[in-house]
All heavy atoms as an XYZ file, in Angstrom:
846
protein
N       9.795     27.935     58.661
C       8.861     26.883     58.869
C       7.862     26.682     57.697
O       7.330     27.582     57.161
C       8.058     27.169     60.136
C       7.269     26.060     60.660
S       6.957     26.418     62.352
C       5.289     25.863     62.460
N       7.775     25.503     57.214
C       6.957     25.204     56.046
C       5.459     25.115     56.460
O       5.079     24.760     57.558
C       7.332     23.931     55.295
O       6.986     22.837     56.107
N       4.626     25.512     55.476
C       3.200     25.435     55.734
C       2.652     24.038     55.612
O       2.827     23.357     54.552
C       2.591     26.430     54.637
C       1.058     26.504     54.923
O       0.593     26.206     56.027
O       0.420     27.110     54.074
N       2.079     23.522     56.633
C       1.642     22.091     56.721
C       0.557     21.799     55.611
O       0.423     20.873     55.037
C       1.108     21.780     58.055
C       0.538     20.353     58.164
C       1.443     19.259     58.149
C      -0.840     20.159     58.227
C       0.883     18.067     58.189
C      -1.289     18.838     58.345
C      -0.439     17.774     58.353
O      -0.859     16.541     58.451
N      -0.339     22.794     55.341
C      -1.457     22.611     54.412
C      -1.010     22.458     52.938
O      -1.753     21.919     52.181
C      -2.389     23.849     54.537
C      -3.123     23.865     55.819
C      -3.966     25.055     55.977
N      -3.121     26.225     56.188
C      -3.492     27.402     56.272
N      -4.643     27.781     56.207
N      -2.516     28.342     56.575
N       0.207     22.808     52.601
C       0.697     22.698     51.171
C       1.235     21.356     50.850
O       1.445     21.028     49.774
C       1.754     23.783     50.882
O       2.880     23.497     51.626
N       1.438     20.563     51.883
C       1.947     19.174     51.711
C       0.840     18.182     51.365
O      -0.287     18.352     51.869
C       2.675     18.674     52.892
C       4.002     19.441     53.083
C       4.719     18.809     54.249
N       6.060     19.422     54.402
C       6.913     18.990     55.161
N       6.712     17.961     55.946
N       8.112     19.720     55.171
N       1.136     17.265     50.462
C       0.125     16.231     50.167
C       0.187     15.110     51.085
O       1.316     14.622     51.490
C       0.357     15.771     48.655
C       0.152     16.756     47.597
C       0.538     16.154     46.249
C      -1.196     17.297     47.574
N      -0.931     14.441     51.343
C      -0.949     13.298     52.148
C      -0.631     12.019     51.297
O      -0.509     12.161     50.074
C      -2.299     13.062     52.816
O      -3.232     12.748     51.723
C      -2.758     14.254     53.635
N      -0.344     10.961     51.967
C      -0.126      9.648     51.241
C      -1.216      9.342     50.327
O      -1.085      8.841     49.164
C       0.273      8.506     52.197
C       0.314      7.203     51.534
C       1.536      8.938     53.059
N      -2.431      9.465     50.758
C      -3.632      9.130     50.010
C      -3.690     10.040     48.795
O      -4.053      9.603     47.624
C      -4.895      9.293     50.838
N      -3.343     11.338     48.937
C      -3.279     12.215     47.789
C      -2.205     11.867     46.823
O      -2.468     11.969     45.641
C      -3.233     13.683     48.277
C      -4.469     14.154     49.017
C      -4.193     15.484     49.677
O      -3.154     15.789     50.161
N      -5.309     16.298     49.865
N      -1.071     11.509     47.327
C       0.015     11.067     46.359
C      -0.426      9.859     45.630
O      -0.160      9.688     44.422
C       1.297     10.862     47.181
C       2.093     12.041     47.406
C       2.379     12.643     48.553
C       2.923     12.727     46.348
N       3.152     13.768     48.380
C       3.494     13.813     47.010
C       3.043     12.612     44.983
C       4.337     14.712     46.453
C       3.767     13.484     44.351
C       4.413     14.523     45.022
N      -1.036      8.963     46.346
C      -1.489      7.713     45.681
C      -2.567      7.979     44.613
O      -2.480      7.483     43.513
C      -2.116      6.779     46.748
C      -2.528      5.504     46.247
C      -1.607      4.423     45.805
C      -3.860      5.191     46.031
C      -2.026      3.242     45.273
C      -4.337      3.949     45.514
C      -3.350      3.022     45.203
N      -3.549      8.865     44.933
C      -4.554      9.233     43.955
C      -3.978      9.985     42.750
O      -4.236      9.690     41.631
C      -5.589     10.124     44.618
N      -2.999     10.842     42.995
C      -2.315     11.474     41.946
C      -1.516     10.547     40.973
O      -1.551     10.629     39.808
C      -1.298     12.568     42.469
C      -0.515     13.436     41.512
C      -1.535     14.221     40.632
C       0.467     14.295     42.153
N      -0.753      9.593     41.590
C      -0.066      8.546     40.920
C      -0.918      7.703     40.078
O      -0.653      7.419     38.966
C       0.762      7.745     41.867
O       1.685      8.428     42.597
N      -2.118      7.322     40.695
C      -3.105      6.537     39.885
C      -3.690      7.271     38.754
O      -3.822      6.817     37.620
C      -4.187      5.956     40.777
C      -3.659      5.027     41.818
C      -5.371      5.373     40.062
C      -3.087      3.725     41.217
N      -3.939      8.562     38.979
C      -4.404      9.444     37.846
C      -3.469      9.529     36.736
O      -3.814      9.413     35.587
N      -2.112      9.741     37.051
C      -1.126      9.803     36.081
C      -0.994      8.519     35.299
O      -0.876      8.432     34.075
C       0.223     10.296     36.592
C       0.157     11.742     37.068
C       1.330     10.152     35.637
C       1.340     12.196     37.917
N      -1.073      7.440     36.068
C      -0.852      6.063     35.426
C      -2.037      5.759     34.530
O      -1.822      5.291     33.342
C      -0.843      5.010     36.552
C      -0.745      3.583     36.091
C       0.624      3.368     35.416
C      -0.778      2.649     37.310
N      -3.281      6.118     34.864
C      -4.437      5.952     34.058
C      -4.323      6.854     32.858
O      -4.690      6.377     31.679
C      -5.735      6.251     34.792
C      -6.956      6.359     33.915
C      -5.954      5.114     35.937
N      -3.881      8.059     32.970
C      -3.719      8.994     31.782
C      -2.718      8.404     30.764
O      -2.896      8.395     29.597
C      -3.305     10.408     32.278
O      -4.263     10.834     33.122
C      -3.148     11.377     31.122
N      -1.588      7.958     31.320
C      -0.575      7.344     30.420
C      -1.049      6.115     29.739
O      -0.813      5.939     28.510
C       0.746      7.086     31.201
C       1.728      6.248     30.378
C       1.385      8.405     31.622
N      -1.735      5.239     30.503
C      -2.333      4.052     30.009
C      -3.332      4.344     28.788
O      -3.388      3.715     27.742
C      -2.896      3.221     30.973
N      -4.152      5.349     29.084
C      -5.200      5.734     28.118
C      -4.584      6.287     26.899
O      -5.005      5.990     25.701
C      -6.139      6.727     28.707
C      -7.364      7.225     27.917
C      -8.238      5.976     27.503
C      -8.199      8.249     28.611
N      -3.502      7.081     27.065
C      -2.773      7.595     25.865
C      -2.150      6.438     24.993
O      -2.216      6.479     23.765
C      -1.704      8.624     26.281
N      -1.620      5.448     25.726
C      -1.116      4.303     25.058
C      -2.129      3.482     24.252
O      -1.872      3.097     23.145
N      -3.315      3.326     24.879
C      -4.375      2.587     24.158
C      -4.781      3.444     22.947
O      -4.946      2.792     21.826
C      -5.541      2.343     25.125
C      -6.729      1.858     24.420
C      -5.190      1.300     26.167
N      -4.982      4.606     23.041
C      -5.355      5.528     21.928
C      -4.239      5.493     20.822
O      -4.589      5.261     19.630
C      -5.664      6.999     22.358
C      -6.892      6.978     23.202
C      -5.781      7.874     21.146
C      -7.162      8.328     23.908
N      -2.973      5.517     21.181
C      -1.929      5.459     20.218
C      -1.965      4.073     19.465
O      -1.772      3.995     18.311
C      -0.587      5.746     20.797
N      -2.251      3.084     20.251
C      -2.300      1.665     19.699
C      -3.409      1.519     18.679
O      -3.273      0.930     17.720
N      -4.552      1.997     19.041
C      -5.752      2.020     18.195
C      -5.479      2.757     16.887
O      -5.787      2.289     15.772
C      -6.990      2.550     18.906
C      -8.146      2.763     17.952
C      -7.469      1.568     19.978
N      -4.875      3.936     17.019
C      -4.566      4.746     15.795
C      -3.572      3.949     14.913
O      -3.773      3.887     13.671
C      -4.073      6.173     16.181
C      -3.514      6.828     14.960
C      -5.188      6.975     16.795
N      -2.550      3.396     15.527
C      -1.591      2.688     14.777
C      -2.171      1.453     14.102
O      -1.836      1.133     12.938
C      -0.377      2.276     15.690
N      -2.994      0.721     14.789
C      -3.717     -0.431     14.248
C      -4.578     -0.016     13.075
O      -4.607     -0.727     12.005
C      -4.477     -1.132     15.271
C      -5.137     -2.437     14.947
C      -4.043     -3.431     14.507
C      -5.846     -3.049     16.102
N      -5.277      1.039     13.073
C      -6.152      1.573     12.044
C      -5.306      1.924     10.772
O      -5.640      1.522      9.683
C      -6.976      2.795     12.527
C      -7.800      3.320     11.474
N      -8.909      2.709     10.951
C      -7.638      4.600     10.819
C      -9.420      3.467     10.062
N      -8.711      4.524      9.838
N      -4.151      2.611     11.048
C      -3.282      2.895      9.864
C      -2.716      1.703      9.314
O      -2.488      1.563      8.044
C      -2.202      3.896     10.405
C      -2.800      5.229     10.696
C      -1.640      6.208     11.228
O      -0.639      5.756     11.657
N      -2.031      7.432     11.294
N      -2.311      0.618     10.148
C      -1.814     -0.549      9.544
C      -2.869     -1.296      8.684
O      -2.525     -1.770      7.635
C      -1.356     -1.534     10.765
C      -0.848     -2.869     10.339
C       0.409     -2.747      9.493
C      -0.584     -3.601     11.552
N      -4.126     -1.321      9.154
C      -5.179     -1.926      8.405
C      -5.440     -1.245      7.076
O      -5.528     -1.903      6.039
C      -6.474     -1.864      9.233
O      -6.281     -2.600     10.506
C      -7.700     -2.509      8.496
N      -5.358      0.142      7.100
C      -5.505      0.842      5.826
C      -4.354      0.500      4.830
O      -4.630      0.398      3.688
C      -5.512      2.322      6.089
C      -6.828      2.828      6.658
C      -6.867      4.271      6.931
O      -5.886      4.849      7.333
N      -7.987      4.894      6.745
N      -3.113      0.398      5.376
C      -2.032      0.140      4.551
C      -2.126     -1.324      3.931
O      -1.769     -1.534      2.800
C      -0.704      0.220      5.316
N      -2.575     -2.202      4.751
C      -2.792     -3.603      4.228
C      -3.887     -3.685      3.200
O      -3.697     -4.337      2.146
C      -3.076     -4.532      5.429
C      -1.896     -4.898      6.209
C      -2.228     -5.919      7.347
N      -1.072     -6.229      8.045
C      -1.097     -6.970      9.089
N      -2.234     -7.492      9.541
N       0.058     -7.266      9.682
N      -4.890     -2.974      3.374
C      -5.983     -2.862      2.370
C      -5.491     -2.310      1.070
O      -5.749     -2.824      0.029
C      -7.242     -2.096      2.914
C      -8.160     -1.726      1.824
C      -7.887     -2.962      3.978
N      -4.760     -1.156      1.219
C      -4.127     -0.523     -0.009
C      -3.216     -1.579     -0.719
O      -3.313     -1.611     -1.949
C      -3.350      0.703      0.352
C      -2.670      1.450     -0.721
C      -3.680      2.043     -1.685
C      -1.743      2.543     -0.115
N      -2.430     -2.261      0.007
C      -1.534     -3.212     -0.589
C      -2.287     -4.338     -1.299
O      -1.975     -4.727     -2.434
C      -0.576     -3.817      0.408
O       0.148     -2.732      1.026
C       0.423     -4.764     -0.133
N      -3.255     -4.887     -0.611
C      -4.015     -6.009     -1.181
C      -4.903     -5.609     -2.384
O      -5.033     -6.340     -3.283
C      -4.778     -6.698     -0.015
N      -5.545     -4.439     -2.227
C      -6.563     -4.041     -3.216
C      -5.931     -3.310     -4.401
O      -6.513     -3.324     -5.463
C      -7.604     -3.256     -2.634
C      -8.488     -4.019     -1.642
O      -8.394     -5.256     -1.666
O      -9.315     -3.437     -0.963
N      -4.736     -2.660     -4.257
C      -4.282     -1.790     -5.310
C      -2.897     -2.120     -5.718
O      -2.621     -2.281     -6.894
C      -4.337     -0.356     -4.847
C      -5.692      0.153     -4.501
C      -6.657      0.259     -5.740
N      -7.863      0.831     -5.400
C      -8.932      0.602     -6.024
N      -8.931     -0.085     -7.114
N     -10.124      1.123     -5.705
N      -1.990     -2.200     -4.730
C      -0.497     -2.254     -5.094
C      -0.185     -3.661     -5.638
O       0.437     -3.810     -6.745
C       0.383     -1.992     -3.895
C       0.133     -0.478     -3.508
C       1.812     -2.225     -4.132
C       0.856     -0.050     -2.276
N      -0.638     -4.751     -5.001
C      -0.321     -6.034     -5.556
C      -0.961     -6.324     -6.921
O      -0.335     -6.811     -7.814
C      -0.766     -7.181     -4.544
C       0.218     -7.253     -3.380
O       1.263     -6.725     -3.407
N      -0.324     -7.840     -2.289
N      -2.260     -5.889     -7.146
C      -2.780     -6.093     -8.517
C      -1.989     -5.213     -9.540
O      -1.879     -5.574    -10.655
C      -4.243     -5.603     -8.284
C      -4.646     -5.868     -6.920
C      -3.334     -5.567     -6.186
N      -1.659     -4.060     -9.147
C      -0.860     -3.199    -10.047
C       0.456     -3.834    -10.434
O       0.881     -3.762    -11.657
C      -0.595     -1.791     -9.467
N       1.151     -4.479     -9.503
C       2.387     -5.209     -9.762
C       2.128     -6.350    -10.689
O       2.818     -6.527    -11.745
C       3.050     -5.656     -8.510
C       3.553     -4.448     -7.647
C       4.135     -6.645     -8.794
C       4.057     -4.753     -6.254
N       1.061     -7.158    -10.452
C       0.783     -8.273    -11.347
C       0.398     -7.716    -12.749
O       0.884     -8.279    -13.695
C      -0.375     -9.070    -10.785
N      -0.316     -6.661    -12.827
C      -0.783     -6.110    -14.194
C       0.443     -5.605    -14.952
O       0.617     -5.759    -16.097
C      -1.755     -5.021    -14.012
O      -2.879     -5.505    -13.319
C      -2.249     -4.442    -15.342
N       1.417     -4.983    -14.131
C       2.569     -4.493    -14.875
C       3.446     -5.545    -15.365
O       4.051     -5.485    -16.440
C       3.382     -3.522    -13.902
O       3.989     -4.250    -12.819
N       3.488     -6.643    -14.593
C       4.242     -7.839    -15.153
C       3.619     -8.386    -16.371
O       4.239     -8.859    -17.308
C       4.356     -8.877    -14.058
C       5.279     -8.509    -12.834
C       5.223     -9.553    -11.817
C       6.729     -8.331    -13.256
N       2.268     -8.406    -16.436
C       1.553     -9.004    -17.613
C       1.774     -8.027    -18.760
O       1.976     -8.488    -19.863
C       0.028     -9.111    -17.301
C      -0.234    -10.181    -16.262
C      -1.693    -10.158    -15.921
O      -2.427     -9.111    -16.009
N      -2.256    -11.263    -15.264
N       1.735     -6.759    -18.533
C       2.040     -5.800    -19.600
C       3.511     -5.922    -20.100
O       3.702     -5.876    -21.359
C       1.768     -4.328    -19.055
C       1.990     -3.192    -20.041
C       1.179     -3.329    -21.312
C       1.867     -1.755    -19.309
N       4.377     -6.077    -19.257
C       5.738     -6.376    -19.650
C       5.833     -7.583    -20.499
O       6.566     -7.634    -21.530
C       6.646     -6.535    -18.474
C       8.193     -6.665    -18.730
O       8.648     -5.810    -19.544
O       8.775     -7.573    -18.222
N       5.114     -8.614    -20.151
C       5.137     -9.863    -20.980
C       4.523     -9.569    -22.344
O       4.946    -10.126    -23.369
C       4.365    -10.962    -20.271
N       3.452     -8.806    -22.389
C       2.823     -8.454    -23.640
C       3.723     -7.692    -24.565
O       3.839     -7.933    -25.767
C       1.518     -7.681    -23.457
N       4.426     -6.707    -23.968
C       5.342     -5.928    -24.795
C       6.584     -6.717    -25.244
O       7.032     -6.555    -26.334
C       5.956     -4.737    -23.941
C       4.782     -3.720    -23.541
C       5.405     -2.690    -22.590
C       4.353     -2.976    -24.784
N       6.972     -7.685    -24.360
C       8.066     -8.597    -24.828
C       7.594     -9.495    -25.941
O       8.361     -9.824    -26.855
C       8.492     -9.405    -23.649
C       9.756    -10.334    -23.852
C      10.927     -9.469    -24.237
C      10.058    -11.116    -22.603
N       6.298    -10.000    -25.868
C       5.764    -10.751    -26.969
C       5.778     -9.928    -28.319
O       6.197    -10.442    -29.344
C       4.351    -11.179    -26.699
C       4.245    -12.439    -25.863
O       5.289    -13.073    -25.607
O       3.104    -12.672    -25.396
N       5.414     -8.683    -28.264
C       5.453     -7.794    -29.450
C       6.834     -7.621    -29.935
O       7.059     -7.847    -31.151
C       4.954     -6.459    -29.118
C       3.388     -6.396    -28.850
C       2.880     -5.019    -28.417
O       3.400     -4.074    -28.992
O       2.037     -4.940    -27.572
N       7.770     -7.370    -29.066
C       9.190     -7.224    -29.505
C       9.747     -8.504    -30.047
O      10.425     -8.502    -31.145
C       9.979     -6.819    -28.311
C      11.518     -6.670    -28.641
C      12.342     -6.430    -27.506
O      11.793     -6.250    -26.319
O      13.555     -6.305    -27.640
N       9.502     -9.682    -29.434
C      10.026    -10.904    -29.921
C       9.367    -11.276    -31.327
O      10.102    -11.669    -32.195
C       9.662    -12.040    -28.906
O      10.271    -11.737    -27.642
C      10.199    -13.362    -29.349
N       8.134    -11.022    -31.419
C       7.459    -11.342    -32.715
C       8.000    -10.435    -33.826
O       8.269    -11.031    -34.948
N       8.162     -9.206    -33.596
C       8.735     -8.333    -34.662
C      10.171     -8.744    -34.936
O      10.596     -8.752    -36.105
C       8.647     -6.894    -34.268
C       7.306     -6.311    -34.353
C       7.302     -4.795    -33.848
C       6.782     -6.281    -35.861
N      10.951     -8.902    -33.946
C      12.326     -9.350    -34.178
C      12.464    -10.661    -35.011
O      13.175    -10.755    -35.919
C      13.108     -9.410    -32.945
C      14.574     -9.712    -33.086
C      15.298     -9.745    -31.761
N      15.360     -8.373    -31.294
C      15.298     -8.049    -29.925
N      15.250     -9.072    -29.007
N      15.352     -6.850    -29.471
N      11.605    -11.610    -34.581
C      11.644    -12.884    -35.309
C      11.219    -12.745    -36.787
O      11.806    -13.306    -37.716
N      10.183    -11.972    -37.024
C       9.767    -11.725    -38.436
C      10.764    -10.882    -39.191
O      11.036    -11.247    -40.336
C       8.451    -10.960    -38.347
C       7.888    -10.595    -39.780
C       7.409    -11.689    -40.552
C       7.871     -9.332    -40.198
C       6.847    -11.330    -41.783
C       7.438     -9.034    -41.474
C       6.905    -10.003    -42.276
O       6.462     -9.748    -43.543
N      11.372     -9.950    -38.564
C      12.418     -9.147    -39.235
C      13.589     -9.958    -39.648
O      14.180     -9.826    -40.677
C      12.818     -7.951    -38.429
N      13.989    -10.938    -38.809
C      15.148    -11.752    -39.076
C      14.896    -12.945    -40.034
O      15.712    -13.280    -40.884
C      15.647    -12.308    -37.743
C      16.314    -11.417    -36.793
C      16.614    -12.081    -35.500
C      17.610    -10.704    -37.376
N      13.632    -13.401    -40.011
C      13.367    -14.584    -40.883
C      12.336    -14.456    -41.984
O      12.244    -15.303    -42.807
C      12.770    -15.717    -39.929
O      11.604    -15.341    -39.444
C      13.826    -16.115    -38.775
N      11.631    -13.287    -41.938
C      10.507    -13.018    -42.946
C       9.434    -14.153    -42.797
O       8.767    -14.370    -43.803
C      11.127    -12.959    -44.294
C      10.166    -12.168    -45.210
O       9.402    -11.331    -44.672
O      10.232    -12.397    -46.475
N       9.356    -14.756    -41.665
C       8.437    -15.869    -41.401
C       7.229    -15.325    -40.715
O       7.271    -14.871    -39.589
C       9.032    -17.008    -40.646
C       8.018    -18.218    -40.511
O       6.950    -18.151    -40.868
O       8.571    -19.210    -39.875
N       5.972    -15.319    -41.299
C       4.817    -14.734    -40.649
C       4.394    -15.439    -39.396
O       3.612    -14.803    -38.597
C       3.644    -14.780    -41.651
C       3.925    -13.767    -42.803
C       2.848    -13.673    -43.760
N       1.974    -12.523    -43.865
C       2.023    -11.313    -43.424
N       2.964    -10.903    -42.682
N       1.037    -10.403    -43.622
N       4.908    -16.659    -39.175
C       4.552    -17.309    -37.928
C       5.131    -16.532    -36.682
O       4.493    -16.689    -35.625
C       5.096    -18.734    -37.952
N       6.131    -15.766    -36.897
C       6.762    -15.044    -35.765
C       5.786    -13.807    -35.539
O       5.960    -13.141    -34.403
C       8.068    -14.555    -36.149
C       9.109    -15.567    -35.920
C       9.728    -16.295    -37.027
C       9.639    -15.912    -34.672
C      10.581    -17.253    -36.921
C      10.609    -16.914    -34.505
C      11.093    -17.577    -35.591
N       4.847    -13.468    -36.234
C       3.983    -12.319    -35.968
C       2.788    -12.762    -35.010
O       2.172    -11.828    -34.546
C       3.376    -11.793    -37.236
C       4.380    -11.058    -38.184
C       3.751    -10.569    -39.441
C       5.086     -9.922    -37.432
N       2.639    -13.996    -34.728
C       1.573    -14.445    -33.877
C       1.871    -13.868    -32.376
O       0.882    -13.351    -31.797
C       1.528    -15.974    -33.769
C       0.220    -16.404    -33.273
C       0.278    -16.614    -31.743
O       1.355    -16.953    -31.168
O      -0.759    -16.164    -31.098
N       3.052    -13.930    -31.819
C       3.243    -13.302    -30.557
C       3.090    -11.815    -30.596
O       2.516    -11.161    -29.601
C       4.738    -13.642    -30.167
C       5.112    -14.762    -31.034
C       4.268    -14.671    -32.272
N       3.463    -11.188    -31.683
C       3.233     -9.711    -31.855
C       1.741     -9.436    -31.800
O       1.290     -8.507    -31.070
C       3.852     -9.286    -33.129
C       3.503     -7.815    -33.488
C       4.076     -6.740    -32.849
C       2.531     -7.584    -34.346
C       3.835     -5.509    -33.151
C       2.127     -6.224    -34.711
C       2.817     -5.192    -34.105
O       2.467     -3.951    -34.324
N       0.919    -10.169    -32.496
C      -0.526     -9.924    -32.594
C      -1.133    -10.186    -31.193
O      -2.034     -9.374    -30.710
C      -1.224    -10.777    -33.580
N      -0.567    -11.150    -30.451
C      -1.172    -11.466    -29.089
C      -0.895    -10.336    -28.179
O      -1.651     -9.967    -27.380
C      -0.571    -12.802    -28.649
C      -1.099    -13.402    -27.438
C      -0.638    -14.800    -27.085
N       0.824    -14.781    -26.993
C       1.613    -15.526    -27.719
N       1.101    -16.462    -28.552
N       2.966    -15.598    -27.475
N       0.363     -9.779    -28.299
C       0.759     -8.750    -27.435
C      -0.011     -7.475    -27.748
O      -0.409     -6.713    -26.804
N      -0.224     -7.210    -28.987
C      -1.041     -6.015    -29.364
C      -2.446     -6.107    -28.898
O      -3.016     -5.062    -28.632
C      -1.016     -5.872    -30.921
C       0.289     -5.507    -31.553
C       0.733     -4.111    -31.125
N      -0.102     -3.120    -31.807
C      -0.192     -1.844    -31.535
N       0.666     -1.411    -30.493
N      -0.946     -1.064    -32.043
N      -3.021     -7.247    -28.759
C      -4.465     -7.404    -28.341
C      -4.480     -7.220    -26.847
O      -5.331     -6.489    -26.298
C      -4.926     -8.858    -28.752
C      -6.255     -9.134    -27.964
C      -5.083     -8.921    -30.230
N      -3.448     -7.735    -26.098
C      -3.496     -7.597    -24.659
C      -3.061     -6.321    -24.108
O      -3.537     -5.839    -23.073
C      -2.505     -8.705    -24.143
N      -2.246     -5.611    -24.842
C      -1.596     -4.333    -24.390
C      -2.617     -3.289    -23.965
O      -2.528     -2.753    -22.806
C      -0.613     -3.808    -25.439
C      -0.026     -2.502    -24.974
C       0.967     -1.912    -26.040
O       1.243     -2.643    -27.023
O       1.346     -0.773    -25.850
N      -3.550     -2.840    -24.761
C      -4.476     -1.747    -24.340
C      -5.208     -2.026    -23.109
O      -5.365     -1.124    -22.219
C      -5.448     -1.623    -25.526
C      -4.768     -2.310    -26.743
C      -3.862     -3.329    -26.125
N      -5.817     -3.247    -22.967
C      -6.522     -3.565    -21.661
C      -5.655     -3.505    -20.526
O      -6.006     -3.080    -19.418
C      -7.160     -4.934    -21.912
N      -4.416     -4.023    -20.638
C      -3.455     -4.017    -19.499
C      -3.049     -2.572    -19.150
O      -2.940     -2.282    -17.984
C      -2.259     -4.895    -19.811
C      -2.530     -6.422    -19.894
C      -1.331     -7.173    -20.489
C      -2.890     -6.988    -18.536
N      -2.819     -1.779    -20.089
C      -2.527     -0.371    -19.915
C      -3.668      0.314    -19.135
O      -3.482      1.017    -18.193
C      -2.182      0.371    -21.188
C      -0.864      0.092    -21.685
C      -0.563      1.094    -22.934
N       0.608      0.621    -23.613
C       1.827      1.095    -23.337
N       1.914      1.920    -22.346
N       2.885      0.718    -23.986
N      -4.861      0.020    -19.548
C      -6.016      0.634    -18.967
C      -6.157      0.164    -17.464
O      -6.363      0.996    -16.531
N      -6.022     -1.130    -17.257
C      -6.066     -1.617    -15.904
C      -4.973     -1.097    -15.043
O      -5.268     -0.640    -13.863
C      -5.857     -3.191    -15.903
C      -7.023     -3.888    -16.562
O      -8.103     -3.295    -16.706
O      -6.911     -5.107    -16.793
N      -3.785     -0.945    -15.539
C      -2.659     -0.377    -14.738
C      -2.881      1.165    -14.472
O      -2.648      1.566    -13.349
C      -1.331     -0.545    -15.585
C      -0.087     -0.286    -14.786
C      -0.018     -1.110    -13.560
C       1.157     -0.455    -15.634
N      -3.459      1.879    -15.434
C      -3.735      3.239    -15.250
C      -4.759      3.375    -14.191
O      -4.638      4.227    -13.285
C      -4.217      3.890    -16.567
C      -4.343      5.423    -16.516
C      -4.554      6.011    -17.840
N      -3.471      5.913    -18.676
C      -3.413      5.068    -19.834
N      -4.506      4.391    -20.150
N      -2.344      5.024    -20.554
N      -5.830      2.536    -14.257
C      -6.894      2.666    -13.194
C      -6.403      2.258    -11.814
O      -6.670      2.986    -10.893
C      -8.000      1.632    -13.605
C      -9.158      1.509    -12.658
C     -10.186      0.501    -12.981
N      -9.632     -0.818    -13.262
C      -9.286     -1.698    -12.263
N      -9.467     -1.385    -11.057
N      -8.802     -2.852    -12.652
N      -5.517      1.308    -11.775
C      -5.082      0.826    -10.457
C      -4.101      1.894     -9.868
O      -4.104      2.140     -8.635
C      -4.364     -0.486    -10.547
C      -5.204     -1.720    -10.776
C      -4.416     -2.953    -11.098
C      -6.037     -1.972     -9.471
N      -3.245      2.511    -10.666
C      -2.262      3.395    -10.145
C      -2.846      4.745     -9.805
O      -2.465      5.445     -8.878
C      -1.021      3.601    -11.118
O      -1.486      4.016    -12.367
C      -0.255      2.360    -11.252
N      -3.882      5.186    -10.572
C      -4.569      6.463    -10.320
C      -5.323      6.342     -9.076
O      -5.352      7.224     -8.270
C      -5.430      6.877    -11.441
C      -4.592      7.563    -12.601
N      -3.941      6.834    -13.512
C      -4.359      8.876    -12.841
C      -3.334      7.700    -14.295
N      -3.531      8.915    -13.970
N      -6.039      5.247     -8.850
C      -6.800      5.048     -7.652
C      -5.851      4.861     -6.486
O      -6.255      5.280     -5.340
C      -7.871      3.923     -7.813
O      -7.209      2.715     -8.162
N      -4.782      4.317     -6.591
C      -3.810      4.096     -5.547
C      -3.307      5.498     -5.154
O      -3.227      5.885     -3.984
C      -2.552      3.216     -6.030
O      -3.165      1.941     -6.308
C      -1.573      3.085     -4.863
N      -2.990      6.359     -6.118
C      -2.441      7.666     -5.878
C      -3.483      8.529     -5.161
O      -3.241      9.251     -4.238
C      -2.012      8.369     -7.081
N      -4.739      8.419     -5.547
C      -5.837      9.103     -4.965
C      -6.132      8.610     -3.531
O      -6.413      9.514     -2.653
C      -7.059      9.034     -5.872
N      -6.123      7.305     -3.383
C      -6.340      6.727     -2.085
C      -5.263      7.134     -1.041
O      -5.538      7.221      0.116
C      -6.574      5.256     -2.138
N      -4.070      7.229     -1.507
C      -2.857      7.492     -0.626
C      -2.660      8.975     -0.357
O      -2.065      9.287      0.583
C      -1.662      6.925     -1.296
C      -0.558      6.737     -0.409
N      -0.635      5.965      0.797
C       0.787      7.221     -0.336
C       0.519      6.044      1.454
N       1.401      6.752      0.683
N      -3.236      9.805     -1.121
C      -3.047     11.225     -1.025
C      -3.912     11.824      0.208
O      -4.764     11.292      0.664
C      -3.460     12.056     -2.273
């Protein structure tokens, strides 16, 4: 014969079910808030660091291409007019390298 006192009443089962439901819902809300916070951080990182680093690297690539094109044109034709893109690239390169270094180092530090 089973002990009557060890059985739960309907009201107790209902209260237990509600408690479990509230606990699961609360865990879901907390997980959602954490995920939303991480998504916001990733978007800020992308907007503030990664996209500017990509744009700067493309500008640096263009500056290096200007240097190469100018030297190649000058070497082939001995025309000093071809050195103008080279000079333009040489002026832009150091600043772009510095910008890219700053963006990538701060990205690595922020992501670590």
